[in-house]
C-alpha positions in Angstrom: 0.1 -0.1 0.1 2.9 2.4 0.7 4.1 2.0 -2.7 0.9 2.9 -4.3 1.0 6.0 -2.0 4.8 7.0 -3.1 3.7 6.5 -6.8 0.6 8.7 -6.4 3.0 11.5 -4.5 5.5 11.4 -7.1 2.7 11.8 -9.8 1.4 14.6 -8.0 4.6 16.7 -8.3 4.7 16.8 -12.1 3.9 20.4 -13.2 3.3 21.2 -16.6 4.2 25.0 -17.3 1.9 27.0 -19.9 3.5 28.3 -23.0 2.5 31.9 -22.1 1.8 33.8 -19.0 -2.0 33.3 -17.9 -2.7 37.3 -18.7 -2.0 36.7 -22.3 -4.6 33.8 -22.6 -7.3 36.7 -21.3 -6.0 39.2 -23.5 -6.5 36.7 -26.5 -10.1 35.8 -25.3 -10.7 39.2 -24.7 -9.8 40.4 -28.3 -11.4 37.5 -29.7 -15.0 38.7 -28.1 -14.4 42.2 -29.1 -13.7 41.2 -32.7 -17.0 39.2 -32.3 -19.0 41.8 -31.0 -17.8 44.3 -33.7 -18.9 41.7 -36.4 -22.4 41.6 -34.6 -22.6 45.2 -34.2 -21.7 45.9 -38.0 -24.9 43.9 -38.7 -27.2 45.5 -36.8 -30.5 46.9 -38.3 -30.2 45.2 -41.5 -33.2 43.8 -42.1 -35.1 47.4 -41.3 -32.4 49.0 -43.9 -34.2 46.9 -46.8 -37.9 47.1 -45.5 -39.0 48.8 -48.7 -37.7 45.8 -50.8 -39.3 43.5 -48.5 -42.5 45.0 -49.0 -42.5 45.6 -52.5 -41.6 41.5 -52.8 -44.3 40.5 -50.6 -46.9 42.7 -52.5 -45.3 40.9 -55.8 -45.6 37.6 -54.4 -48.8 37.9 -52.3 -50.9 35.3 -54.3 -47.7 32.4 -54.3 -47.7 29.3 -52.4 -43.8 28.8 -51.8 
């Protein structure tokens, strides 16, 4: 039993270093989230920009059953 405990104790000492400091991972995540937010922000209100075209299309295809 003590052999199993000594093996577990030596395995617990293994430390894997991060390739970058932890703050860099946070900055990368923040950059990704801001980039995605800017993309979503750029497409805001797109449907309302073409409301007149949508109304015209609806009037032209009012009788069709698609």
